[in-house]
C-alpha positions as CSV (number, residue, x, y, z in Angstrom):
1,M,222.1,203.6,130.4
2,S,221.7,200.1,132.5
3,L,218.4,200.5,133.9
4,S,216.7,197.2,134.7
5,L,213.1,196.5,134.5
6,K,210.2,194.7,133.2
7,V,207.4,196.5,131.0
8,L,203.6,195.8,130.2
9,I,202.8,197.6,126.8
10,V,198.9,198.2,126.3
11,E,198.4,199.0,123.1
12,D,196.7,197.7,119.5
13,E,198.7,198.6,117.0
14,T,201.6,196.6,115.9
15,P,204.0,199.0,113.8
16,A,203.8,201.0,117.6
17,V,204.7,198.3,119.7
18,E,206.8,197.3,117.4
19,K,208.7,200.6,117.7
20,L,208.8,200.9,121.2
21,Q,210.4,197.3,121.9
22,R,213.3,199.1,119.7
23,Y,213.6,202.3,121.6
24,L,213.3,200.0,124.4
25,Q,216.1,198.1,123.5
26,R,217.9,201.1,122.8
27,Y,217.4,203.1,125.9
28,S,218.8,199.5,128.3
29,N,219.4,195.7,127.1
30,D,218.2,195.5,130.6
31,I,214.6,195.9,129.9
32,K,212.1,192.8,129.6
33,V,208.5,193.4,127.6
34,A,206.7,191.1,129.8
35,G,203.7,191.6,128.3
36,V,201.3,193.3,125.1
37,C,198.2,193.2,125.6
38,D,196.1,195.1,122.9
39,S,192.6,195.8,124.5
40,V,190.5,196.7,127.7
41,A,189.5,193.2,128.1
42,Q,192.7,191.5,127.6
43,S,194.4,194.2,129.8
44,V,192.4,193.9,132.7
45,A,192.6,190.2,132.4
46,W,197.0,190.4,132.2
47,L,197.0,192.7,135.1
48,E,194.8,190.7,137.3
49,S,196.7,187.7,136.8
50,Q,200.6,189.3,136.4
51,Q,200.5,192.8,137.4
52,A,203.2,191.6,140.2
53,D,205.6,190.7,137.3
54,V,206.1,194.3,135.7
55,D,207.8,197.9,137.4
56,L,205.7,200.3,134.3
57,I,202.9,200.0,131.8
58,F,203.2,202.0,128.7
59,M,199.8,202.3,127.3
60,D,197.9,203.7,124.4
61,I,194.5,205.8,125.2
62,Q,192.9,204.2,122.2
63,L,192.3,201.0,122.1
64,K,189.9,198.5,120.0
65,D,187.8,197.8,122.2
66,G,187.6,200.8,123.9
67,V,189.5,203.9,126.1
68,S,192.0,202.3,128.2
69,F,190.6,204.3,131.3
70,G,188.3,201.7,131.5
71,I,190.8,199.4,132.7
72,F,191.2,201.4,136.6
73,S,187.7,200.3,137.1
74,Q,187.7,196.8,136.8
75,V,191.1,196.4,138.2
76,K,193.3,198.0,140.4
77,V,196.3,199.1,138.7
78,T,199.5,199.6,141.5
79,K,202.6,200.5,138.9
80,P,203.1,203.2,137.2
81,V,202.2,203.8,133.3
82,I,202.9,206.4,131.0
83,F,200.7,207.2,128.5
84,I,201.6,207.4,124.5
85,T,198.5,208.3,122.8
86,A,197.8,210.7,119.6
87,Y,195.3,212.6,121.4
88,N,196.3,215.4,123.5
89,E,192.9,215.9,125.5
90,Y,193.0,213.4,127.6
91,A,196.1,214.4,129.8
92,L,194.5,215.6,132.8
93,E,192.4,212.5,133.3
94,A,195.7,210.8,132.6
95,F,197.4,212.2,135.8
96,K,194.3,211.6,138.0
97,V,194.9,207.6,137.5
98,N,198.3,206.4,137.6
99,S,200.5,208.3,135.4
100,I,203.8,209.6,135.1
101,D,204.0,210.9,132.0
102,Y,202.3,211.3,128.9
103,L,203.5,211.0,125.6
104,L,202.1,212.6,122.0
105,K,203.0,210.2,119.0
106,P,204.6,209.9,117.1
107,V,206.8,209.5,119.7
108,T,210.7,210.0,119.5
109,F,213.7,208.1,120.9
110,D,214.4,211.4,123.0
111,D,210.9,211.5,124.1
112,L,211.4,208.1,125.4
113,H,214.7,208.7,127.2
114,T,212.8,211.7,129.5
115,S,210.3,209.6,130.4
116,L,212.7,206.5,131.1
117,Q,215.0,209.1,133.4
118,K,211.9,210.6,135.0
119,F,210.9,207.5,135.7
120,E,214.5,206.5,137.4
121,N,214.5,209.5,139.4
122,L,211.0,208.9,141.3
123,R,211.8,205.3,141.7
124,S,215.2,206.5,143.5
125,Q,213.2,208.2,145.7
126,F,210.0,205.9,146.7
127,V,209.8,202.3,146.1
128,I,207.0,201.5,143.6
129,K,204.8,200.0,145.8
130,D,201.1,200.4,147.1
131,T,201.4,202.0,150.3
132,S,203.8,204.9,148.6
133,L,201.9,205.0,144.9
134,D,199.9,208.1,145.9
135,K,203.1,209.9,146.9
136,L,204.9,208.7,143.0
137,K,201.9,210.2,141.2
138,N,201.6,213.3,143.5
139,L,205.4,214.2,142.6
140,A,204.6,212.8,139.2
141,A,202.2,215.8,139.0
142,E,204.0,219.0,140.3
143,G,207.1,217.7,138.0
144,A,204.7,217.0,134.9
145,G,204.4,221.7,134.6
146,R,201.8,223.2,134.0
147,T,198.2,221.5,132.5
148,Y,197.4,223.8,128.8
149,K,193.8,225.0,127.9
150,N,192.1,222.7,125.5
151,R,188.5,223.4,125.0
152,F,187.0,226.9,124.0
153,M,183.7,228.4,124.1
154,V,182.2,230.2,121.8
155,K,179.0,232.3,120.5
156,V,176.4,230.5,117.5
157,G,174.0,233.4,117.7
158,D,172.1,232.4,120.9
159,H,173.7,229.4,121.9
160,I,177.0,228.6,123.6
161,R,179.4,225.4,121.9
162,S,182.6,223.9,123.2
163,I,185.7,223.7,120.5
164,T,188.0,221.2,121.7
165,S,191.9,221.8,120.7
166,D,191.6,219.3,117.9
167,Q,189.1,220.8,116.3
168,I,191.4,223.8,115.1
169,L,192.5,224.6,112.0
170,L,194.5,227.3,113.5
171,F,194.3,231.3,115.7
172,F,194.3,234.5,113.3
173,A,193.9,238.1,114.4
174,D,192.6,240.6,112.1
175,G,192.8,244.5,114.2
176,R,191.8,244.2,118.0
177,D,189.7,240.7,117.0
178,V,191.4,237.7,117.4
179,Y,189.3,234.3,115.7
180,L,189.4,230.7,115.9
181,V,189.2,228.9,113.2
182,T,188.1,225.2,112.8
183,Q,189.2,222.9,111.1
184,Q,185.9,223.4,109.1
185,S,186.4,226.6,108.2
186,R,184.0,228.2,110.1
187,K,185.4,231.7,112.5
188,F,184.9,232.6,115.8
189,I,185.6,235.1,118.0
190,I,187.0,234.9,121.1
191,D,188.5,236.5,123.6
192,F,191.9,236.6,124.0
193,T,194.9,238.0,122.4
194,L,197.6,236.0,120.3
195,E,199.8,237.1,123.5
196,S,197.7,235.3,125.9
197,L,196.5,232.3,123.6
198,E,200.2,231.6,123.5
199,E,200.4,231.3,127.2
200,V,197.5,228.8,127.2
201,L,198.3,226.6,124.7
202,D,199.9,223.6,124.1
203,P,203.7,224.3,122.7
204,A,203.9,221.0,121.4
205,I,200.9,221.1,119.3
206,F,200.6,225.6,118.5
207,F,202.8,227.3,117.0
208,R,203.0,231.2,116.6
209,A,204.0,232.1,113.1
210,N,204.1,235.3,113.2
211,R,202.5,238.3,114.1
212,T,199.3,237.0,112.8
213,Y,198.8,233.4,113.4
214,I,198.8,230.5,115.6
215,L,198.7,227.3,113.6
216,H,197.6,223.7,115.1
217,I,200.6,221.3,113.8
218,Q,198.4,218.8,112.9
219,C,197.2,221.1,109.8
220,I,200.1,222.6,107.9
221,Q,200.5,220.3,105.3
222,D,203.1,221.8,103.4
223,V,206.1,224.1,104.6
224,V,208.1,225.7,101.2
225,V,211.3,228.0,101.9
226,Y,210.2,231.7,100.8
227,S,212.0,234.2,99.7
228,N,214.8,235.9,101.9
229,S,215.0,232.6,103.8
230,R,211.6,232.4,105.3
231,L,209.0,229.7,104.5
232,K,205.3,229.3,103.9
233,I,202.6,227.4,105.0
234,A,200.2,225.3,103.4
235,M,197.5,224.1,106.1
236,Q,194.5,221.4,105.2
237,P,191.9,222.1,105.1
238,I,193.0,224.5,102.8
239,W,193.6,228.7,104.8
240,D,193.2,230.5,101.0
241,K,195.3,233.0,102.8
242,E,199.2,233.3,102.7
243,I,201.3,232.6,106.0
244,I,204.7,233.1,106.3
245,V,206.7,232.4,109.1
246,S,208.9,235.7,110.2
247,R,212.5,235.5,109.4
248,E,213.1,236.0,113.3
249,K,211.3,232.3,114.0
250,V,212.1,230.2,111.1
251,S,215.0,228.1,113.3
252,E,212.3,228.1,116.5
253,F,209.8,227.0,114.0
254,K,211.6,224.4,112.0
255,S,213.0,223.1,115.6
256,W,209.3,222.6,116.9
257,F,208.4,221.0,113.4
258,D,210.9,218.4,114.0
259,G,209.2,218.1,117.5
260,K,212.2,219.7,119.2
261,P,211.7,221.4,122.5
262,V,212.3,225.2,121.5
């Protein structure tokens, strides 16, 4: 790769900064890190004085002094942004600002490679400056594909509650009923089939292991090779029923669990 550009990294975790810098150098020796900021306040000050010096911004969402969306309310950001975060529920908000991509941690080199190629494709069609940024954002949003459901409404007695996807342990079917199970082991009947859930859930986060279960990747504690080349899943918090990845889904599960497209 011969991509030449200057980037700003907004990230408050040193290991994450160092990993991103390694990946950028691996992608192209002509990528230069013009600055690193670890807070909203520092980022605002840097952008006010040096924004013209960069072509692209990599930005974490949770910083040590707040959420990075606060940056956009304090300074006019005129450069495209690739968000890198552990929190998938911010995706829609990210695309309301200057985001051209949204990567979930832990980020792989393949993830970064895809994002930078997307940036190159967009840059080849539009000059990145104030007058064309709206076009760039619109094109990026179109290319980002569909958004996914990250909030479910459930009934608790006479009350209605909202449960976000990061609170979910798994979904399971019992006869005609489908249940959402939280990480606090609370169960709620929801008005979905497992098939319809597969259509609305983020496939990077949730996987249908068999005819009964859809699992959240962050809650998988252990994967054990089981009889007849199947896989047995242990969840955390502990789920007291056996979860077996069906034989025909084992290969797909391994790719998903490894962060590869499925």
